C-alpha positions in Angstrom: 9.4 -1.6 3.7 9.0 0.6 0.6 6.9 3.8 1.2 5.8 6.7 -0.9 6.9 10.2 -0.1 3.3 11.5 0.3 0.5 9.1 0.9 -2.1 11.9 0.7 -1.5 12.0 -3.1 -3.2 8.5 -3.3 -6.3 9.1 -1.3 -9.5 10.9 -2.2 -10.9 11.4 1.4 -9.6 12.2 4.9 -9.7 8.9 6.6 -9.5 8.5 10.4 -6.6 6.2 11.3 -5.8 4.0 14.2 -2.3 2.8 15.2 -1.6 -0.4 13.2 0.5 -3.3 14.5 2.2 -3.9 11.1 1.5 -1.5 8.1 1.8 2.2 8.2 0.4 5.0 6.0 2.3 5.2 2.8 3.6 1.6 2.8 3.6 -0.1 -0.6 2.0 -3.6 -0.7 1.7 -6.4 -3.3 -1.5 -8.4 -3.7 -1.7 -11.5 -6.0 -4.8 -12.6 -7.8 -5.3 -15.6 -10.1 -5.4 -13.3 -13.1 -2.7 -10.9 -12.1 -1.4 -8.7 -9.3 -1.7 -5.2 -7.9 0.5 -2.7 -6.1 -1.3 -0.6 -3.5 -0.4 2.3 -1.2 -1.8 2.1 2.4 -4.1 5.1 2.9 -5.9 4.0 6.1 -4.9 1.8 9.1 -6.8 0.1 11.9 -5.6 -1.3 15.2 -6.7 -4.8 14.3 -4.2 -4.9 11.5 -6.6 -4.3 8.6 -5.9 -1.4 6.2 -7.2 0.3 3.1 -5.2 0.8 0.0 -5.7 3.1 -3.0 -6.1 0.2 -5.4 -8.2 -2.6 -3.8 -9.8 -1.0 -0.8 -10.0 -2.9 2.5 -7.6 -5.8 3.2 -5.9 -7.8 5.9 -2.3 -8.8 6.5 -2.9 -12.4 5.3 -3.8 -11.2 1.8 -0.7 -9.2 1.0 3.0 -8.8 1.4 5.4 -5.8 1.2 6.1 -4.9 -2.4 9.7 -4.9 -3.7 11.2 -2.8 -6.4 10.7 -5.6 -9.0 7.0 -5.9 -8.2 6.6 -2.1 -8.6 8.5 -2.0 -11.9 6.3 -4.9 -13.3 2.9 -4.0 -11.9 2.9 -0.2 -11.3 6.0 1.4 -12.7 4.7 5.0 -12.5 4.8 4.6 -8.7 8.7 4.6 -8.9 8.5 8.4 -9.1 6.8 8.6 -5.7 9.0 6.2 -3.6 11.0 7.3 -0.7 14.6 6.4 -1.4 17.0 6.2 1.5 
């Protein structure tokens, strides 16, 4: 799972978080739409598996998948500067 070095950089508010069964703060996710796609950083988590990203707000596991490097290079290349490597 790709993550950013500091998820706080991507949020505007202090959100309360609950332990999540799948995604963690800072995870980078891919969401496809009919007219394009987006890359989002997880900035809030809930125990039911839902989460909030910096790009599209609230979402559930069934709507996304983990982003890979190629997704990021295509849809949000500036994010490459913020990825945890190694």
